[in-house]
TIRO-2110 file (N, C-alpha, C; in Angstrom, 1 decimal):
// TIRO-2110
77.1, 136.1, 122.5, N, 1, A
76.2, 136.0, 121.4, CA, 1, A
75.9, 137.4, 120.8, C, 1, A
75.6, 137.4, 119.6, N, 2, A
75.2, 138.7, 118.9, CA, 2, A
74.2, 138.3, 117.9, C, 2, A
73.2, 139.2, 117.7, N, 3, A
72.1, 139.0, 116.7, CA, 3, A
72.1, 140.2, 115.9, C, 3, A
72.2, 140.0, 114.6, N, 4, A
72.1, 141.1, 113.6, CA, 4, A
70.8, 141.0, 112.9, C, 4, A
70.1, 142.1, 112.8, N, 5, A
68.8, 142.2, 112.2, CA, 5, A
68.8, 143.1, 111.0, C, 5, A
68.2, 142.7, 109.9, N, 6, A
68.1, 143.5, 108.7, CA, 6, A
66.6, 143.5, 108.3, C, 6, A
66.1, 144.7, 108.1, N, 7, A
64.7, 144.9, 107.6, CA, 7, A
64.7, 145.7, 106.3, C, 7, A
63.9, 145.2, 105.4, N, 8, A
63.8, 145.9, 104.1, CA, 8, A
62.3, 146.3, 104.0, C, 8, A
62.1, 147.5, 103.5, N, 9, A
60.7, 148.0, 103.3, CA, 9, A
60.4, 148.3, 101.9, C, 9, A
59.1, 148.6, 101.7, N, 10, A
58.5, 148.9, 100.3, CA, 10, A
59.0, 150.2, 99.8, C, 10, A
59.4, 151.1, 100.7, N, 11, A
59.8, 152.4, 100.4, CA, 11, A
60.5, 153.1, 101.6, C, 11, A
60.7, 154.4, 101.5, N, 12, A
61.5, 155.1, 102.6, CA, 12, A
60.7, 155.7, 103.7, C, 12, A
59.4, 155.7, 103.6, N, 13, A
58.5, 156.3, 104.6, CA, 13, A
57.9, 155.2, 105.5, C, 13, A
58.4, 155.2, 106.8, N, 14, A
58.0, 154.1, 107.7, CA, 14, A
56.5, 154.1, 108.0, C, 14, A
55.8, 155.2, 108.0, N, 15, A
54.4, 155.2, 108.2, CA, 15, A
53.6, 154.7, 107.1, C, 15, A
54.2, 154.7, 105.9, N, 16, A
53.4, 154.3, 104.7, CA, 16, A
53.9, 153.0, 104.1, C, 16, A
55.1, 152.6, 104.3, N, 17, A
55.7, 151.5, 103.6, CA, 17, A
56.0, 150.3, 104.5, C, 17, A
55.3, 149.2, 104.2, N, 18, A
55.5, 148.0, 105.1, CA, 18, A
56.8, 147.3, 104.9, C, 18, A
57.1, 146.5, 105.9, N, 19, A
58.3, 145.6, 105.9, CA, 19, A
58.0, 144.5, 104.8, C, 19, A
59.0, 144.3, 104.0, N, 20, A
58.8, 143.2, 103.0, CA, 20, A
59.8, 142.1, 103.2, C, 20, A
60.9, 142.3, 104.0, N, 21, A
61.8, 141.3, 104.2, CA, 21, A
62.4, 141.5, 105.6, C, 21, A
62.6, 140.4, 106.3, N, 22, A
63.2, 140.4, 107.6, CA, 22, A
64.3, 139.3, 107.6, C, 22, A
65.5, 139.7, 108.0, N, 23, A
66.6, 138.8, 108.0, CA, 23, A
67.4, 138.9, 109.3, C, 23, A
67.8, 137.8, 109.9, N, 24, A
68.6, 137.8, 111.1, CA, 24, A
69.7, 136.8, 111.0, C, 24, A
70.8, 137.1, 111.6, N, 25, A
72.0, 136.2, 111.7, CA, 25, A
72.4, 136.3, 113.2, C, 25, A
72.5, 135.1, 113.8, N, 26, A
73.0, 135.0, 115.2, CA, 26, A
74.4, 134.4, 115.2, C, 26, A
75.3, 135.1, 115.9, N, 27, A
76.7, 134.7, 116.0, CA, 27, A
77.0, 134.3, 117.4, C, 27, A
77.9, 133.3, 117.6, N, 28, A
78.4, 133.0, 119.0, CA, 28, A
79.6, 133.9, 119.3, C, 28, A
80.2, 133.7, 120.5, N, 29, A
81.3, 134.6, 120.9, CA, 29, A
82.5, 134.6, 120.1, C, 29, A
82.7, 133.6, 119.3, N, 30, A
83.9, 133.5, 118.4, CA, 30, A
83.5, 133.8, 116.9, C, 30, A
82.4, 134.5, 116.8, N, 31, A
82.0, 134.9, 115.4, CA, 31, A
81.6, 133.8, 114.5, C, 31, A
81.2, 132.7, 114.9, N, 32, A
80.7, 131.6, 114.1, CA, 32, A
79.1, 131.8, 114.0, C, 32, A
78.6, 131.6, 112.8, N, 33, A
77.2, 131.8, 112.6, CA, 33, A
76.5, 130.6, 113.3, C, 33, A
75.5, 130.9, 114.2, N, 34, A
74.8, 129.9, 114.9, CA, 34, A
73.5, 129.6, 114.2, C, 34, A
72.8, 130.7, 113.7, N, 35, A
71.5, 130.5, 113.0, CA, 35, A
71.2, 131.7, 112.1, C, 35, A
70.4, 131.4, 111.1, N, 36, A
70.0, 132.5, 110.2, CA, 36, A
68.5, 132.3, 109.9, C, 36, A
67.9, 133.5, 109.6, N, 37, A
66.4, 133.5, 109.3, CA, 37, A
66.2, 134.5, 108.2, C, 37, A
65.4, 134.1, 107.2, N, 38, A
65.0, 135.1, 106.2, CA, 38, A
63.5, 134.9, 105.9, C, 38, A
62.8, 136.0, 106.0, N, 39, A
61.3, 135.9, 105.8, CA, 39, A
60.9, 137.0, 104.9, C, 39, A
60.1, 136.7, 103.8, N, 40, A
59.7, 137.8, 102.9, CA, 40, A
58.2, 137.8, 103.0, C, 40, A
57.6, 139.0, 102.6, N, 41, A
56.2, 139.2, 102.6, CA, 41, A
55.7, 140.0, 101.5, C, 41, A
54.5, 139.8, 101.0, N, 42, A
53.9, 140.6, 100.0, CA, 42, A
53.3, 141.8, 100.6, C, 42, A
53.7, 143.0, 100.3, N, 43, A
53.2, 144.2, 100.9, CA, 43, A
51.8, 144.6, 100.4, C, 43, A
51.3, 144.0, 99.4, N, 44, A
50.0, 144.3, 98.9, CA, 44, A
50.0, 145.5, 98.0, C, 44, A
51.1, 146.1, 97.8, N, 45, A
51.2, 147.3, 96.9, CA, 45, A
52.6, 147.1, 96.2, C, 45, A
52.7, 147.9, 95.1, N, 46, A
54.0, 147.9, 94.4, CA, 46, A
55.2, 148.4, 95.2, C, 46, A
56.3, 147.8, 95.0, N, 47, A
57.5, 148.2, 95.7, CA, 47, A
58.1, 149.4, 94.9, C, 47, A
58.4, 150.5, 95.6, N, 48, A
58.9, 151.6, 94.9, CA, 48, A
60.2, 151.3, 94.2, C, 48, A
60.4, 151.8, 93.0, N, 49, A
61.6, 151.6, 92.2, CA, 49, A
62.8, 152.0, 93.0, C, 49, A
62.8, 153.2, 93.7, N, 50, A
63.9, 153.7, 94.4, CA, 50, A
64.3, 152.7, 95.5, C, 50, A
63.3, 152.0, 96.2, N, 51, A
63.6, 151.0, 97.2, CA, 51, A
64.2, 149.8, 96.6, C, 51, A
63.6, 149.4, 95.5, N, 52, A
64.1, 148.1, 94.8, CA, 52, A
65.5, 148.3, 94.3, C, 52, A
65.9, 149.5, 94.0, N, 53, A
67.3, 149.7, 93.6, CA, 53, A
68.2, 149.6, 94.7, C, 53, A
67.8, 149.8, 95.9, N, 54, A
68.6, 149.7, 97.1, CA, 54, A
68.7, 148.2, 97.6, C, 54, A
67.6, 147.5, 97.7, N, 55, A
67.6, 146.2, 98.2, CA, 55, A
67.5, 145.1, 97.2, C, 55, A
67.3, 145.4, 96.0, N, 56, A
67.2, 144.5, 94.8, CA, 56, A
66.0, 143.4, 95.0, C, 56, A
65.0, 143.8, 95.7, N, 57, A
63.8, 143.0, 95.8, CA, 57, A
62.8, 143.5, 94.8, C, 57, A
62.3, 142.6, 94.0, N, 58, A
61.4, 143.0, 92.9, CA, 58, A
60.0, 142.6, 93.3, C, 58, A
59.0, 143.2, 92.7, N, 59, A
57.6, 143.0, 93.0, CA, 59, A
57.3, 141.5, 92.7, C, 59, A
57.8, 140.9, 91.7, N, 60, A
57.5, 139.5, 91.3, CA, 60, A
58.0, 138.5, 92.4, C, 60, A
59.0, 138.9, 93.2, N, 61, A
59.5, 138.0, 94.2, CA, 61, A
58.6, 137.9, 95.4, C, 61, A
57.8, 139.0, 95.6, N, 62, A
56.9, 139.0, 96.8, CA, 62, A
55.5, 138.6, 96.5, C, 62, A
55.1, 138.6, 95.3, N, 63, A
53.7, 138.3, 94.9, CA, 63, A
53.2, 137.0, 95.5, C, 63, A
52.1, 137.1, 96.2, N, 64, A
51.4, 135.9, 96.7, CA, 64, A
51.9, 135.4, 98.1, C, 64, A
53.0, 135.9, 98.6, N, 65, A
53.5, 135.5, 99.9, CA, 65, A
52.7, 136.2, 100.9, C, 65, A
52.2, 135.5, 102.0, N, 66, A
51.4, 136.2, 103.0, CA, 66, A
52.1, 137.3, 103.7, C, 66, A
51.3, 138.2, 104.3, N, 67, A
51.9, 139.4, 105.0, CA, 67, A
52.7, 138.9, 106.1, C, 67, A
53.9, 139.6, 106.3, N, 68, A
54.8, 139.2, 107.4, CA, 68, A
54.2, 139.6, 108.7, C, 68, A
54.2, 138.6, 109.6, N, 69, A
53.7, 138.8, 111.0, CA, 69, A
54.8, 139.1, 111.9, C, 69, A
54.8, 140.2, 112.7, N, 70, A
55.8, 140.5, 113.6, CA, 70, A
55.2, 140.2, 115.0, C, 70, A
55.8, 139.3, 115.8, N, 71, A
55.3, 139.0, 117.1, CA, 71, A
56.2, 139.6, 118.2, C, 71, A
55.7, 140.1, 119.2, N, 72, A
56.4, 140.7, 120.3, CA, 72, A
56.4, 139.7, 121.5, C, 72, A
57.5, 139.6, 122.1, N, 73, A
57.6, 138.7, 123.3, CA, 73, A
57.1, 139.4, 124.5, C, 73, A
END
């Protein structure tokens, strides 16, 4: 099994910019997709234009979605 994780943030500074999207794809040993997850969150502030140009996530897409909760096992 393999799990690929993708995080997108509001900007490039990790201490200032929150995560706005979390994506995961889980593969089995013969590279078939087993499961996928995509979660978006409203960062509460505008997404930097420079970040939006990288991940193509626009402010309008996030508005009103609750803040992303990250849980640790």
